[in-house]
Each structure stands twice: as C-alpha cells, then as structure tokens.
C-alpha positions, 0 to 999 in steps of 0.5 A: 770567180776562183777559177777566173781569178786563177786564170788571171794569175796563170796569164800573168805568170806565163806573160812575165816567164814569156817577157823574162825569156825574151830579155835573155834570148834577144841579144843572142837573136840580135847578133845573129841578126847583125851577123848577116848585116854588111858593115854599113847597116850596123851602125847609122839609120838602117842600125835597128831593121831587123832584115838587112837591105842587103843580107850578105855571108862576108862576114862568115867568109873572111873568118874562114879565110882568117884564124878562126878554124885554127881557134876553133881547132884549139879550143876543141883540143884543150877542151877535150883534154880538159874535161877528160882529165878532169873528170877522171880526177875529180871522179877518185877525189869525190869518191874518196871524200864521199866515202873514206872516213878520215879527218879533216874531211869537211875541211879538206872539201871547203879548202877544195872549194876555195881554191875556185873562188880565188880571182884569176887575175890573182893567179895569172901572174905565178902561173904565167911565170911558172909555164916560161920558166917551163918553157910550156908557153904556145902550148897545149900545156895550158890544160893543166891551170884550166884543170886547176880552175875546173876540178873544185866545182867537179869535185863537188857536184860528183861528191854529192852524186857518190854520197847518194849511192846505197852503202849497201850496194857495195857492201854486196859486192864485196861479199859477192868477191868484187875487188874495190876497183870493180865495185867503183867501175862497175857499180858505182860509176853507172849510178853516178853517170848523171854527176859525171855528165854534169860536171863533163859539161861545165867542165867542157863549156867553162873551158871553152869559153875562157879567156884570160889564161889563153890569152896571157899563156899562149900568145902565139896566134896558132894556139890562140882560142876561138874567144882569143881569136874574137877578140883579135877581129880589129884593125888599127883604128877600127872593130870589124864587128860583123866579123865579130858577131859572126864569130861568136855564132859560130863559137857559140854553136857547139856549146848550144849543141851540147847543152841541148843534146844533154839537158836532160843530164844536165838538169838531173846532176844539177838537181840531184841531192836537192831533195834528202829521201 
C-alpha cells in the first residue's frame, strides 16, 4: 500500500514539475515558432498553427539588413565593460566589508543594497541631466549608470563568499611572508571564484537586457542596444511582429549560452552560504 501511494505521489509531483516547466518554456518556444512565419500567418486563421504553411527566413534576413548587428555589438561592448568594472570594484568592496572591522559596517551594507531598490524612473532624470551637461549622451559612458545599478547586487553576493573563507588561511599566508595584496589575489579570489562567476554573469545578463537608460541616454541609432533596437521595429501604422520575434530569438541566444555553460557556477554561487556549517 505504501509503495503504491508513494508511486502516485511521485507521478503527481513530476507531472506538476513538467506542467510548470511547460508553462515557463512555452512563450519562448512560441516566439521561436512565430519568427519563421510570414506576416500573413502570424494573425488570423493560421495564427495557432505550430508549423507555418510557408516557413520563411525573411524576418531574419530583414534584421541583418537593418541595425540589429550594430545594436548587438553595442550591447556586447557595454555589457562586457560594465561586467568587468563591476566585478573588479565589487571584489574589493565586498572583501573590505567581510573582513575589516569598522563602525557601521552593517549599515553600510544596508545602504549599498538600498541604492539598488530605487526605481529607474526616479533616477533616470538626474542621470540624463548630468549626461547632457557633461556631453556624455550617445556614447559608451552609459556603463557608469549601469554600474550603479549592478554594483550593489554584486557586492552582496561576494560578501557572502568572502565571509566563508577561513581567516586561518589568510593568517597562514601572512606568516609565510605574503603581503595583503598577494593573499587577496592568490588565496582569497580563487576560493571565492563561484561568487565572482555568479556576480559577473548576473551583471552581464542584467545589463544586456536593460532598456530604459539606453533608450533615454543614447537616442542616436548608432548607439542603440539590442532591446532598444527591437522597440524600433515598427512602421507608421504597424509593428513588424515577425522581425520582433526574430530579434528576440537572436538577443536571447547569448544569455542562453552563458547560462547553459556556467549553470553550475551560478547555482553554486547563489546557494553558497545558504547552509551554516
């Protein structure tokens, strides 16, 4: 009786998991299917067909004739610069918070996290005014406000990892004659590598998908990022949904590859410190 009951529970559990995964994945699958449909089949009687009567690559070829490649290049440059800068700065900040003893350390961490909770609609006005006065609009200087948004989360992730590194390892390195810099580079950073991977990947994905700041600060089409370029795939009286779905597929591929390649590092970085030893 008990094995039969357990088997039924397992069937229900895996069925619920499969249904949940299908609900999550279905929009992406439908976007992929729609990207191969001609405009006449996206709406109307054939809209719900899984396989188009006349599959086409027209939307993808139209994208490559437009501004999408330049937008992907801009997104890649901005994301890489921001990720490198944020990871570098967050490593030093997080190590200082985790290791140094000073008054108001917890308050400082709380303030750092609080800065990430401000809605972008509140800060975009002052940032735009500053960029106009400095002449930084329509440039890659947009990485600075991106860093402001991404840095708090990266610091919070790395503080947890640096705090887990045993202090005895640092003390042993000091006794062997290593300087603080050598200890940090050769001992602390390698041990905190899962956290570095996690913060870098989360930062990259967040910057890659950011829309509002890029739309506001870089109005010139030559500096548009991929999400902004997708929003301009429209005519005077219509939206080119076929091109929008094709562009969505293209823009999703880099982040999908990153998550697949580094999924173990991401899970390790996010779950590290969840269980106290």
